[in-house]
PQR file of N, CA, C, O and H, with PARSE charges and radii, in Angstrom:
ATOM      1  N   MET A   1     -18.058  13.045 -43.386 -0.4000 1.5000
ATOM      2  CA  MET A   1     -18.974  14.146 -43.588 -0.0000 2.0000
ATOM      3  C   MET A   1     -19.794  14.352 -42.323  0.5500 1.7000
ATOM      4  O   MET A   1     -20.441  13.417 -41.852 -0.5500 1.4000
ATOM      5  N   LYS A   2     -19.780  15.541 -41.770 -0.4000 1.5000
ATOM      6  CA  LYS A   2     -20.518  15.864 -40.565 -0.0000 2.0000
ATOM      7  C   LYS A   2     -21.929  16.311 -40.948  0.5500 1.7000
ATOM      8  O   LYS A   2     -22.100  17.131 -41.850 -0.5500 1.4000
ATOM      9  H   LYS A   2     -19.254  16.300 -42.152  0.4000 1.0000
ATOM     10  N   PRO A   3     -22.963  15.759 -40.244 -0.5600 1.5000
ATOM     11  CA  PRO A   3     -24.328  16.169 -40.582  0.2800 2.0000
ATOM     12  C   PRO A   3     -24.592  17.628 -40.235  0.5500 1.7000
ATOM     13  O   PRO A   3     -23.922  18.205 -39.378 -0.5500 1.4000
ATOM     14  N   SER A   4     -25.570  18.216 -40.908 -0.4000 1.5000
ATOM     15  CA  SER A   4     -25.969  19.592 -40.639 -0.0000 2.0000
ATOM     16  C   SER A   4     -26.561  19.694 -39.238  0.5500 1.7000
ATOM     17  O   SER A   4     -27.061  18.703 -38.704 -0.5500 1.4000
ATOM     18  H   SER A   4     -26.114  17.747 -41.604  0.4000 1.0000
ATOM     19  N   LYS A   5     -26.510  20.876 -38.641 -0.4000 1.5000
ATOM     20  CA  LYS A   5     -27.097  21.085 -37.327 -0.0000 2.0000
ATOM     21  C   LYS A   5     -28.588  20.751 -37.373  0.5500 1.7000
ATOM     22  O   LYS A   5     -29.298  21.143 -38.300 -0.5500 1.4000
ATOM     23  H   LYS A   5     -26.104  21.680 -39.075  0.4000 1.0000
ATOM     24  N   GLY A   6     -29.042  20.030 -36.370 -0.4000 1.5000
ATOM     25  CA  GLY A   6     -30.441  19.645 -36.310 -0.0000 2.0000
ATOM     26  C   GLY A   6     -30.771  18.398 -37.100  0.5500 1.7000
ATOM     27  O   GLY A   6     -31.940  18.028 -37.212 -0.5500 1.4000
ATOM     28  H   GLY A   6     -28.465  19.711 -35.618  0.4000 1.0000
ATOM     29  N   LYS A   7     -29.759  17.743 -37.652 -0.4000 1.5000
ATOM     30  CA  LYS A   7     -29.951  16.529 -38.447 -0.0000 2.0000
ATOM     31  C   LYS A   7     -29.097  15.413 -37.861  0.5500 1.7000
ATOM     32  O   LYS A   7     -28.089  15.677 -37.207 -0.5500 1.4000
ATOM     33  H   LYS A   7     -28.810  18.045 -37.561  0.4000 1.0000
ATOM     34  N   PHE A   8     -29.497  14.170 -38.094 -0.4000 1.5000
ATOM     35  CA  PHE A   8     -28.727  13.024 -37.636 -0.0000 2.0000
ATOM     36  C   PHE A   8     -29.026  11.851 -38.553  0.5500 1.7000
ATOM     37  O   PHE A   8     -30.170  11.645 -38.956 -0.5500 1.4000
ATOM     38  H   PHE A   8     -30.316  13.955 -38.626  0.4000 1.0000
ATOM     39  N   ALA A   9     -28.020  11.102 -38.875 -0.4000 1.5000
ATOM     40  CA  ALA A   9     -28.188   9.872 -39.648 -0.0000 2.0000
ATOM     41  C   ALA A   9     -27.361   8.796 -38.971  0.5500 1.7000
ATOM     42  O   ALA A   9     -26.241   9.055 -38.530 -0.5500 1.4000
ATOM     43  H   ALA A   9     -27.090  11.269 -38.548  0.4000 1.0000
ATOM     44  N   GLY A  10     -27.896   7.612 -38.888 -0.4000 1.5000
ATOM     45  CA  GLY A  10     -27.174   6.514 -38.271 -0.0000 2.0000
ATOM     46  C   GLY A  10     -27.920   5.220 -38.526  0.5500 1.7000
ATOM     47  O   GLY A  10     -28.960   5.203 -39.184 -0.5500 1.4000
ATOM     48  H   GLY A  10     -28.806   7.402 -39.246  0.4000 1.0000
ATOM     49  N   THR A  11     -27.382   4.151 -38.004 -0.4000 1.5000
ATOM     50  CA  THR A  11     -28.026   2.854 -38.137 -0.0000 2.0000
ATOM     51  C   THR A  11     -28.246   2.272 -36.752  0.5500 1.7000
ATOM     52  O   THR A  11     -27.543   2.625 -35.805 -0.5500 1.4000
ATOM     53  H   THR A  11     -26.537   4.164 -37.469  0.4000 1.0000
ATOM     54  N   VAL A  12     -29.218   1.384 -36.637 -0.4000 1.5000
ATOM     55  CA  VAL A  12     -29.471   0.663 -35.406 -0.0000 2.0000
ATOM     56  C   VAL A  12     -29.638  -0.811 -35.758  0.5500 1.7000
ATOM     57  O   VAL A  12     -30.007  -1.163 -36.879 -0.5500 1.4000
ATOM     58  H   VAL A  12     -29.788   1.097 -37.406  0.4000 1.0000
ATOM     59  N   ARG A  13     -29.361  -1.648 -34.790 -0.4000 1.5000
ATOM     60  CA  ARG A  13     -29.524  -3.087 -34.987 -0.0000 2.0000
ATOM     61  C   ARG A  13     -30.726  -3.544 -34.168  0.5500 1.7000
ATOM     62  O   ARG A  13     -30.896  -3.126 -33.023 -0.5500 1.4000
ATOM     63  H   ARG A  13     -29.062  -1.362 -33.880  0.4000 1.0000
ATOM     64  N   VAL A  14     -31.549  -4.391 -34.747 -0.4000 1.5000
ATOM     65  CA  VAL A  14     -32.717  -4.920 -34.054 -0.0000 2.0000
ATOM     66  C   VAL A  14     -32.279  -6.146 -33.259  0.5500 1.7000
ATOM     67  O   VAL A  14     -31.691  -7.079 -33.806 -0.5500 1.4000
ATOM     68  H   VAL A  14     -31.411  -4.731 -35.677  0.4000 1.0000
ATOM     69  N   GLY A  15     -32.577  -6.129 -31.949 -0.4000 1.5000
ATOM     70  CA  GLY A  15     -32.215  -7.235 -31.075 -0.0000 2.0000
ATOM     71  C   GLY A  15     -33.182  -8.405 -31.199  0.5500 1.7000
ATOM     72  O   GLY A  15     -34.151  -8.343 -31.955 -0.5500 1.4000
ATOM     73  H   GLY A  15     -33.054  -5.371 -31.505  0.4000 1.0000
ATOM     74  N   GLU A  16     -32.912  -9.466 -30.455 -0.4000 1.5000
ATOM     75  CA  GLU A  16     -33.726 -10.684 -30.499 -0.0000 2.0000
ATOM     76  C   GLU A  16     -35.191 -10.430 -30.170  0.5500 1.7000
ATOM     77  O   GLU A  16     -36.074 -11.094 -30.712 -0.5500 1.4000
ATOM     78  H   GLU A  16     -32.124  -9.516 -29.841  0.4000 1.0000
ATOM     79  N   LYS A  17     -35.450  -9.479 -29.289 -0.4000 1.5000
ATOM     80  CA  LYS A  17     -36.818  -9.184 -28.870 -0.0000 2.0000
ATOM     81  C   LYS A  17     -37.453  -8.070 -29.709  0.5500 1.7000
ATOM     82  O   LYS A  17     -38.518  -7.568 -29.351 -0.5500 1.4000
ATOM     83  H   LYS A  17     -34.733  -8.939 -28.849  0.4000 1.0000
ATOM     84  N   GLY A  18     -36.822  -7.678 -30.811 -0.4000 1.5000
ATOM     85  CA  GLY A  18     -37.355  -6.640 -31.680 -0.0000 2.0000
ATOM     86  C   GLY A  18     -37.052  -5.234 -31.186  0.5500 1.7000
ATOM     87  O   GLY A  18     -37.613  -4.265 -31.698 -0.5500 1.4000
ATOM     88  H   GLY A  18     -35.957  -8.086 -31.102  0.4000 1.0000
ATOM     89  N   GLN A  19     -36.178  -5.109 -30.203 -0.4000 1.5000
ATOM     90  CA  GLN A  19     -35.855  -3.809 -29.640 -0.0000 2.0000
ATOM     91  C   GLN A  19     -34.728  -3.139 -30.400  0.5500 1.7000
ATOM     92  O   GLN A  19     -33.854  -3.799 -30.962 -0.5500 1.4000
ATOM     93  H   GLN A  19     -35.722  -5.896 -29.787  0.4000 1.0000
ATOM     94  N   ILE A  20     -34.764  -1.803 -30.407 -0.4000 1.5000
ATOM     95  CA  ILE A  20     -33.667  -1.023 -30.970 -0.0000 2.0000
ATOM     96  C   ILE A  20     -33.198  -0.023 -29.912  0.5500 1.7000
ATOM     97  O   ILE A  20     -33.951   0.334 -29.005 -0.5500 1.4000
ATOM     98  H   ILE A  20     -35.474  -1.266 -29.950  0.4000 1.0000
ATOM     99  N   VAL A  21     -31.969   0.415 -30.035 -0.4000 1.5000
ATOM    100  CA  VAL A  21     -31.435   1.466 -29.175 -0.0000 2.0000
ATOM    101  C   VAL A  21     -31.402   2.745 -30.003  0.5500 1.7000
ATOM    102  O   VAL A  21     -30.840   2.770 -31.098 -0.5500 1.4000
ATOM    103  H   VAL A  21     -31.357   0.125 -30.771  0.4000 1.0000
ATOM    104  N   ILE A  22     -32.003   3.799 -29.480 -0.4000 1.5000
ATOM    105  CA  ILE A  22     -31.984   5.083 -30.178 -0.0000 2.0000
ATOM    106  C   ILE A  22     -30.624   5.710 -29.931  0.5500 1.7000
ATOM    107  O   ILE A  22     -30.236   5.902 -28.778 -0.5500 1.4000
ATOM    108  H   ILE A  22     -32.460   3.779 -28.591  0.4000 1.0000
ATOM    109  N   PRO A  23     -29.886   6.037 -30.995 -0.5600 1.5000
ATOM    110  CA  PRO A  23     -28.546   6.607 -30.821  0.2800 2.0000
ATOM    111  C   PRO A  23     -28.537   7.860 -29.954  0.5500 1.7000
ATOM    112  O   PRO A  23     -29.489   8.640 -29.957 -0.5500 1.4000
ATOM    113  N   LYS A  24     -27.459   8.039 -29.223 -0.4000 1.5000
ATOM    114  CA  LYS A  24     -27.313   9.161 -28.298 -0.0000 2.0000
ATOM    115  C   LYS A  24     -27.550  10.503 -28.993  0.5500 1.7000
ATOM    116  O   LYS A  24     -28.210  11.380 -28.434 -0.5500 1.4000
ATOM    117  H   LYS A  24     -26.685   7.405 -29.221  0.4000 1.0000
ATOM    118  N   GLY A  25     -27.021  10.668 -30.197 -0.4000 1.5000
ATOM    119  CA  GLY A  25     -27.195  11.918 -30.923 -0.0000 2.0000
ATOM    120  C   GLY A  25     -28.653  12.262 -31.161  0.5500 1.7000
ATOM    121  O   GLY A  25     -29.037  13.429 -31.082 -0.5500 1.4000
ATOM    122  H   GLY A  25     -26.485   9.956 -30.650  0.4000 1.0000
ATOM    123  N   ILE A  26     -29.467  11.264 -31.449 -0.4000 1.5000
ATOM    124  CA  ILE A  26     -30.900  11.486 -31.667 -0.0000 2.0000
ATOM    125  C   ILE A  26     -31.588  11.775 -30.342  0.5500 1.7000
ATOM    126  O   ILE A  26     -32.435  12.665 -30.256 -0.5500 1.4000
ATOM    127  H   ILE A  26     -29.156  10.316 -31.513  0.4000 1.0000
ATOM    128  N   ARG A  27     -31.219  11.010 -29.296 -0.4000 1.5000
ATOM    129  CA  ARG A  27     -31.823  11.268 -27.975 -0.0000 2.0000
ATOM    130  C   ARG A  27     -31.538  12.690 -27.526  0.5500 1.7000
ATOM    131  O   ARG A  27     -32.420  13.355 -26.983 -0.5500 1.4000
ATOM    132  H   ARG A  27     -30.531  10.288 -29.366  0.4000 1.0000
ATOM    133  N   GLU A  28     -30.330  13.160 -27.741 -0.4000 1.5000
ATOM    134  CA  GLU A  28     -29.983  14.528 -27.359 -0.0000 2.0000
ATOM    135  C   GLU A  28     -30.712  15.551 -28.229  0.5500 1.7000
ATOM    136  O   GLU A  28     -31.212  16.554 -27.720 -0.5500 1.4000
ATOM    137  H   GLU A  28     -29.613  12.619 -28.182  0.4000 1.0000
ATOM    138  N   LEU A  29     -30.773  15.303 -29.529 -0.4000 1.5000
ATOM    139  CA  LEU A  29     -31.416  16.224 -30.465 -0.0000 2.0000
ATOM    140  C   LEU A  29     -32.888  16.443 -30.111  0.5500 1.7000
ATOM    141  O   LEU A  29     -33.397  17.559 -30.215 -0.5500 1.4000
ATOM    142  H   LEU A  29     -30.367  14.488 -29.943  0.4000 1.0000
ATOM    143  N   PHE A  30     -33.575  15.363 -29.688 -0.4000 1.5000
ATOM    144  CA  PHE A  30     -34.999  15.441 -29.396 -0.0000 2.0000
ATOM    145  C   PHE A  30     -35.311  15.391 -27.904  0.5500 1.7000
ATOM    146  O   PHE A  30     -36.468  15.245 -27.510 -0.5500 1.4000
ATOM    147  H   PHE A  30     -33.162  14.457 -29.603  0.4000 1.0000
ATOM    148  N   ASP A  31     -34.283  15.513 -27.083 -0.4000 1.5000
ATOM    149  CA  ASP A  31     -34.443  15.502 -25.623 -0.0000 2.0000
ATOM    150  C   ASP A  31     -35.263  14.299 -25.164  0.5500 1.7000
ATOM    151  O   ASP A  31     -36.206  14.442 -24.385 -0.5500 1.4000
ATOM    152  H   ASP A  31     -33.343  15.632 -27.402  0.4000 1.0000
ATOM    153  N   ILE A  32     -34.900  13.121 -25.649 -0.4000 1.5000
ATOM    154  CA  ILE A  32     -35.560  11.875 -25.260 -0.0000 2.0000
ATOM    155  C   ILE A  32     -34.840  11.338 -24.036  0.5500 1.7000
ATOM    156  O   ILE A  32     -33.625  11.145 -24.035 -0.5500 1.4000
ATOM    157  H   ILE A  32     -34.134  13.005 -26.281  0.4000 1.0000
ATOM    158  N   ARG A  33     -35.631  11.101 -22.990 -0.4000 1.5000
ATOM    159  CA  ARG A  33     -35.065  10.656 -21.709 -0.0000 2.0000
ATOM    160  C   ARG A  33     -35.726   9.349 -21.274  0.5500 1.7000
ATOM    161  O   ARG A  33     -36.820   9.022 -21.734 -0.5500 1.4000
ATOM    162  H   ARG A  33     -36.619  11.258 -22.991  0.4000 1.0000
ATOM    163  N   PRO A  34     -35.060   8.597 -20.383 -0.5600 1.5000
ATOM    164  CA  PRO A  34     -35.677   7.365 -19.877  0.2800 2.0000
ATOM    165  C   PRO A  34     -37.067   7.650 -19.310  0.5500 1.7000
ATOM    166  O   PRO A  34     -37.266   8.624 -18.585 -0.5500 1.4000
ATOM    167  N   GLY A  35     -38.008   6.800 -19.645 -0.4000 1.5000
ATOM    168  CA  GLY A  35     -39.382   6.971 -19.178 -0.0000 2.0000
ATOM    169  C   GLY A  35     -40.270   7.742 -20.128  0.5500 1.7000
ATOM    170  O   GLY A  35     -41.491   7.720 -19.973 -0.5500 1.4000
ATOM    171  H   GLY A  35     -37.846   6.008 -20.234  0.4000 1.0000
ATOM    172  N   ASP A  36     -39.692   8.431 -21.117 -0.4000 1.5000
ATOM    173  CA  ASP A  36     -40.503   9.143 -22.104 -0.0000 2.0000
ATOM    174  C   ASP A  36     -41.329   8.147 -22.913  0.5500 1.7000
ATOM    175  O   ASP A  36     -40.925   7.001 -23.112 -0.5500 1.4000
ATOM    176  H   ASP A  36     -38.700   8.449 -21.243  0.4000 1.0000
ATOM    177  N   THR A  37     -42.481   8.600 -23.371 -0.4000 1.5000
ATOM    178  CA  THR A  37     -43.320   7.789 -24.239 -0.0000 2.0000
ATOM    179  C   THR A  37     -43.124   8.272 -25.669  0.5500 1.7000
ATOM    180  O   THR A  37     -43.175   9.471 -25.941 -0.5500 1.4000
ATOM    181  H   THR A  37     -42.808   9.531 -23.209  0.4000 1.0000
ATOM    182  N   LEU A  38     -42.899   7.332 -26.578 -0.4000 1.5000
ATOM    183  CA  LEU A  38     -42.730   7.656 -27.990 -0.0000 2.0000
ATOM    184  C   LEU A  38     -43.891   7.079 -28.779  0.5500 1.7000
ATOM    185  O   LEU A  38     -44.441   6.037 -28.422 -0.5500 1.4000
ATOM    186  H   LEU A  38     -42.858   6.357 -26.358  0.4000 1.0000
ATOM    187  N   LEU A  39     -44.255   7.750 -29.834 -0.4000 1.5000
ATOM    188  CA  LEU A  39     -45.304   7.307 -30.736 -0.0000 2.0000
ATOM    189  C   LEU A  39     -44.630   6.722 -31.973  0.5500 1.7000
ATOM    190  O   LEU A  39     -43.775   7.364 -32.584 -0.5500 1.4000
ATOM    191  H   LEU A  39     -43.808   8.597 -30.124  0.4000 1.0000
ATOM    192  N   VAL A  40     -45.020   5.499 -32.340 -0.4000 1.5000
ATOM    193  CA  VAL A  40     -44.458   4.839 -33.516 -0.0000 2.0000
ATOM    194  C   VAL A  40     -45.564   4.714 -34.555  0.5500 1.7000
ATOM    195  O   VAL A  40     -46.619   4.138 -34.288 -0.5500 1.4000
ATOM    196  H   VAL A  40     -45.715   4.977 -31.844  0.4000 1.0000
ATOM    197  N   LEU A  41     -45.314   5.257 -35.738 -0.4000 1.5000
ATOM    198  CA  LEU A  41     -46.254   5.191 -36.846 -0.0000 2.0000
ATOM    199  C   LEU A  41     -45.622   4.381 -37.961  0.5500 1.7000
ATOM    200  O   LEU A  41     -44.420   4.491 -38.205 -0.5500 1.4000
ATOM    201  H   LEU A  41     -44.457   5.724 -35.955  0.4000 1.0000
ATOM    202  N   ALA A  42     -46.417   3.571 -38.638 -0.4000 1.5000
ATOM    203  CA  ALA A  42     -45.870   2.750 -39.717 -0.0000 2.0000
ATOM    204  C   ALA A  42     -46.824   2.723 -40.904  0.5500 1.7000
ATOM    205  O   ALA A  42     -48.042   2.645 -40.744 -0.5500 1.4000
ATOM    206  H   ALA A  42     -47.394   3.482 -38.440  0.4000 1.0000
ATOM    207  N   ASP A  43     -46.253   2.788 -42.072 -0.4000 1.5000
ATOM    208  CA  ASP A  43     -46.994   2.688 -43.315 -0.0000 2.0000
ATOM    209  C   ASP A  43     -46.173   1.793 -44.227  0.5500 1.7000
ATOM    210  O   ASP A  43     -44.988   2.043 -44.449 -0.5500 1.4000
ATOM    211  H   ASP A  43     -45.264   2.851 -42.202  0.4000 1.0000
ATOM    212  N   GLU A  44     -46.792   0.769 -44.747 -0.4000 1.5000
ATOM    213  CA  GLU A  44     -46.081  -0.219 -45.553 -0.0000 2.0000
ATOM    214  C   GLU A  44     -45.312   0.410 -46.715  0.5500 1.7000
ATOM    215  O   GLU A  44     -44.229  -0.061 -47.064 -0.5500 1.4000
ATOM    216  H   GLU A  44     -47.755   0.566 -44.566  0.4000 1.0000
ATOM    217  N   LYS A  45     -45.853   1.458 -47.309 -0.4000 1.5000
ATOM    218  CA  LYS A  45     -45.199   2.089 -48.457 -0.0000 2.0000
ATOM    219  C   LYS A  45     -44.244   3.214 -48.059  0.5500 1.7000
ATOM    220  O   LYS A  45     -43.237   3.438 -48.731 -0.5500 1.4000
ATOM    221  H   LYS A  45     -46.732   1.841 -47.025  0.4000 1.0000
ATOM    222  N   ARG A  46     -44.558   3.933 -46.956 -0.4000 1.5000
ATOM    223  CA  ARG A  46     -43.772   5.120 -46.598 -0.0000 2.0000
ATOM    224  C   ARG A  46     -42.731   4.858 -45.514  0.5500 1.7000
ATOM    225  O   ARG A  46     -41.794   5.643 -45.361 -0.5500 1.4000
ATOM    226  H   ARG A  46     -45.376   3.751 -46.410  0.4000 1.0000
ATOM    227  N   GLY A  47     -42.877   3.773 -44.762 -0.4000 1.5000
ATOM    228  CA  GLY A  47     -41.876   3.449 -43.757 -0.0000 2.0000
ATOM    229  C   GLY A  47     -42.347   3.679 -42.332  0.5500 1.7000
ATOM    230  O   GLY A  47     -43.546   3.709 -42.052 -0.5500 1.4000
ATOM    231  H   GLY A  47     -43.638   3.136 -44.886  0.4000 1.0000
ATOM    232  N   ILE A  48     -41.378   3.842 -41.434 -0.4000 1.5000
ATOM    233  CA  ILE A  48     -41.635   3.978 -40.001 -0.0000 2.0000
ATOM    234  C   ILE A  48     -41.228   5.367 -39.544  0.5500 1.7000
ATOM    235  O   ILE A  48     -40.202   5.897 -39.971 -0.5500 1.4000
ATOM    236  H   ILE A  48     -40.404   3.817 -41.661  0.4000 1.0000
ATOM    237  N   ALA A  49     -42.040   5.955 -38.672 -0.4000 1.5000
ATOM    238  CA  ALA A  49     -41.719   7.242 -38.059 -0.0000 2.0000
ATOM    239  C   ALA A  49     -41.857   7.089 -36.551  0.5500 1.7000
ATOM    240  O   ALA A  49     -42.787   6.444 -36.067 -0.5500 1.4000
ATOM    241  H   ALA A  49     -42.873   5.524 -38.325  0.4000 1.0000
ATOM    242  N   ILE A  50     -40.935   7.679 -35.817 -0.4000 1.5000
ATOM    243  CA  ILE A  50     -40.967   7.657 -34.359 -0.0000 2.0000
ATOM    244  C   ILE A  50     -40.891   9.101 -33.888  0.5500 1.7000
ATOM    245  O   ILE A  50     -40.040   9.860 -34.351 -0.5500 1.4000
ATOM    246  H   ILE A  50     -40.179   8.202 -36.209  0.4000 1.0000
ATOM    247  N   THR A  51     -41.776   9.488 -32.967 -0.4000 1.5000
ATOM    248  CA  THR A  51     -41.770  10.840 -32.437 -0.0000 2.0000
ATOM    249  C   THR A  51     -42.176  10.815 -30.973  0.5500 1.7000
ATOM    250  O   THR A  51     -42.777   9.848 -30.505 -0.5500 1.4000
ATOM    251  H   THR A  51     -42.467   8.871 -32.591  0.4000 1.0000
ATOM    252  N   LYS A  52     -41.854  11.862 -30.263 -0.4000 1.5000
ATOM    253  CA  LYS A  52     -42.308  11.961 -28.883 -0.0000 2.0000
ATOM    254  C   LYS A  52     -43.816  12.152 -28.893  0.5500 1.7000
ATOM    255  O   LYS A  52     -44.353  12.802 -29.790 -0.5500 1.4000
ATOM    256  H   LYS A  52     -41.366  12.647 -30.643  0.4000 1.0000
ATOM    257  N   ASP A  53     -44.494  11.599 -27.915 -0.4000 1.5000
ATOM    258  CA  ASP A  53     -45.954  11.679 -27.915 -0.0000 2.0000
ATOM    259  C   ASP A  53     -46.470  13.100 -27.730  0.5500 1.7000
ATOM    260  O   ASP A  53     -47.604  13.390 -28.112 -0.5500 1.4000
ATOM    261  H   ASP A  53     -44.057  11.071 -27.187  0.4000 1.0000
ATOM    262  N   ASP A  54     -45.673  13.988 -27.157 -0.4000 1.5000
ATOM    263  CA  ASP A  54     -46.130  15.370 -26.981 -0.0000 2.0000
ATOM    264  C   ASP A  54     -46.275  16.101 -28.311  0.5500 1.7000
ATOM    265  O   ASP A  54     -46.995  17.097 -28.394 -0.5500 1.4000
ATOM    266  H   ASP A  54     -44.752  13.753 -26.847  0.4000 1.0000
ATOM    267  N   VAL A  55     -45.608  15.624 -29.337 -0.4000 1.5000
ATOM    268  CA  VAL A  55     -45.755  16.220 -30.675 -0.0000 2.0000
ATOM    269  C   VAL A  55     -47.189  16.040 -31.146  0.5500 1.7000
ATOM    270  O   VAL A  55     -47.793  16.973 -31.675 -0.5500 1.4000
ATOM    271  H   VAL A  55     -45.023  14.816 -29.270  0.4000 1.0000
ATOM    272  N   LEU A  56     -47.731  14.855 -30.960 -0.4000 1.5000
ATOM    273  CA  LEU A  56     -49.104  14.582 -31.359 -0.0000 2.0000
ATOM    274  C   LEU A  56     -50.083  15.403 -30.520  0.5500 1.7000
ATOM    275  O   LEU A  56     -51.067  15.924 -31.044 -0.5500 1.4000
ATOM    276  H   LEU A  56     -47.241  14.097 -30.531  0.4000 1.0000
ATOM    277  N   LEU A  57     -49.815  15.517 -29.224 -0.4000 1.5000
ATOM    278  CA  LEU A  57     -50.677  16.314 -28.356 -0.0000 2.0000
ATOM    279  C   LEU A  57     -50.720  17.767 -28.815  0.5500 1.7000
ATOM    280  O   LEU A  57     -51.792  18.371 -28.841 -0.5500 1.4000
ATOM    281  H   LEU A  57     -49.015  15.094 -28.798  0.4000 1.0000
ATOM    282  N   ARG A  58     -49.579  18.333 -29.176 -0.4000 1.5000
ATOM    283  CA  ARG A  58     -49.547  19.721 -29.664 -0.0000 2.0000
ATOM    284  C   ARG A  58     -50.362  19.865 -30.950  0.5500 1.7000
ATOM    285  O   ARG A  58     -51.030  20.878 -31.153 -0.5500 1.4000
ATOM    286  H   ARG A  58     -48.709  17.842 -29.155  0.4000 1.0000
ATOM    287  N   GLN A  59     -50.307  18.848 -31.819 -0.4000 1.5000
ATOM    288  CA  GLN A  59     -51.083  18.904 -33.058 -0.0000 2.0000
ATOM    289  C   GLN A  59     -52.578  18.851 -32.768  0.5500 1.7000
ATOM    290  O   GLN A  59     -53.357  19.573 -33.389 -0.5500 1.4000
ATOM    291  H   GLN A  59     -49.764  18.024 -31.654  0.4000 1.0000
ATOM    292  N   PHE A  60     -52.985  17.989 -31.818 -0.4000 1.5000
ATOM    293  CA  PHE A  60     -54.395  17.941 -31.439 -0.0000 2.0000
ATOM    294  C   PHE A  60     -54.840  19.279 -30.870  0.5500 1.7000
ATOM    295  O   PHE A  60     -55.918  19.766 -31.209 -0.5500 1.4000
ATOM    296  H   PHE A  60     -52.352  17.402 -31.313  0.4000 1.0000
ATOM    297  N   GLU A  61     -54.018  19.882 -30.006 -0.4000 1.5000
ATOM    298  CA  GLU A  61     -54.381  21.167 -29.415 -0.0000 2.0000
ATOM    299  C   GLU A  61     -54.480  22.258 -30.476  0.5500 1.7000
ATOM    300  O   GLU A  61     -55.322  23.150 -30.372 -0.5500 1.4000
ATOM    301  H   GLU A  61     -53.142  19.486 -29.731  0.4000 1.0000
ATOM    302  N   ALA A  62     -53.630  22.195 -31.492 -0.4000 1.5000
ATOM    303  CA  ALA A  62     -53.688  23.189 -32.565 -0.0000 2.0000
ATOM    304  C   ALA A  62     -55.005  23.071 -33.334  0.5500 1.7000
ATOM    305  O   ALA A  62     -55.546  24.070 -33.808 -0.5500 1.4000
ATOM    306  H   ALA A  62     -52.945  21.471 -31.577  0.4000 1.0000
ATOM    307  N   ILE A  63     -55.510  21.851 -33.454 -0.4000 1.5000
ATOM    308  CA  ILE A  63     -56.749  21.626 -34.186 -0.0000 2.0000
ATOM    309  C   ILE A  63     -57.968  21.871 -33.302  0.5500 1.7000
ATOM    310  O   ILE A  63     -58.919  22.535 -33.717 -0.5500 1.4000
ATOM    311  H   ILE A  63     -55.070  21.039 -33.069  0.4000 1.0000
ATOM    312  N   LEU A  64     -57.936  21.332 -32.080 -0.4000 1.5000
ATOM    313  CA  LEU A  64     -59.116  21.345 -31.219 -0.0000 2.0000
ATOM    314  C   LEU A  64     -59.073  22.401 -30.117  0.5500 1.7000
ATOM    315  O   LEU A  64     -60.087  22.643 -29.463 -0.5500 1.4000
ATOM    316  H   LEU A  64     -57.164  20.793 -31.743  0.4000 1.0000
ATOM    317  N   GLY A  65     -57.931  23.029 -29.899 -0.4000 1.5000
ATOM    318  CA  GLY A  65     -57.787  23.978 -28.807 -0.0000 2.0000
ATOM    319  C   GLY A  65     -57.239  23.259 -27.581  0.5500 1.7000
ATOM    320  O   GLY A  65     -57.340  22.035 -27.492 -0.5500 1.4000
ATOM    321  H   GLY A  65     -57.107  22.832 -30.430  0.4000 1.0000
ATOM    322  N   PRO A  66     -56.659  23.998 -26.632 -0.5600 1.5000
ATOM    323  CA  PRO A  66     -56.101  23.397 -25.427  0.2800 2.0000
ATOM    324  C   PRO A  66     -57.140  22.615 -24.646  0.5500 1.7000
ATOM    325  O   PRO A  66     -58.333  22.908 -24.722 -0.5500 1.4000
ATOM    326  N   GLU A  67     -56.683  21.609 -23.886 -0.4000 1.5000
ATOM    327  CA  GLU A  67     -57.561  20.787 -23.064 -0.0000 2.0000
ATOM    328  C   GLU A  67     -58.352  21.675 -22.100  0.5500 1.7000
ATOM    329  O   GLU A  67     -57.800  22.590 -21.489 -0.5500 1.4000
ATOM    330  H   GLU A  67     -55.713  21.372 -23.824  0.4000 1.0000
ATOM    331  N   GLY A  68     -59.627  21.397 -21.975 -0.4000 1.5000
ATOM    332  CA  GLY A  68     -60.462  22.152 -21.056 -0.0000 2.0000
ATOM    333  C   GLY A  68     -61.128  23.370 -21.690  0.5500 1.7000
ATOM    334  O   GLY A  68     -62.026  23.961 -21.091 -0.5500 1.4000
ATOM    335  H   GLY A  68     -60.076  20.654 -22.471  0.4000 1.0000
ATOM    336  N   GLU A  69     -60.704  23.751 -22.886 -0.4000 1.5000
ATOM    337  CA  GLU A  69     -61.305  24.918 -23.558 -0.0000 2.0000
ATOM    338  C   GLU A  69     -62.622  24.501 -24.184  0.5500 1.7000
ATOM    339  O   GLU A  69     -62.712  23.428 -24.781 -0.5500 1.4000
ATOM    340  H   GLU A  69     -59.974  23.271 -23.373  0.4000 1.0000
ATOM    341  N   LYS A  70     -63.635  25.326 -24.059 -0.4000 1.5000
ATOM    342  CA  LYS A  70     -64.959  25.011 -24.650 -0.0000 2.0000
ATOM    343  C   LYS A  70     -65.367  26.055 -25.642  0.5500 1.7000
ATOM    344  O   LYS A  70     -66.442  25.957 -26.235 -0.5500 1.4000
ATOM    345  H   LYS A  70     -63.563  26.198 -23.574  0.4000 1.0000
TER
END
């Protein structure tokens, strides 16, 4: 079964140091490149979410206005 456009499902294995490799399909889907900073959120009941840090910045700007605006 092929996933819908804009969707991806897969598994990752946790290495000895607690590291995971983000699958190529996800890196391409979200334009994740070496050196990018990712935000990791965790909730014991809801699970783990990983997003690019610019997503959070856009949300702050939507609430507070662009940086430098008074």
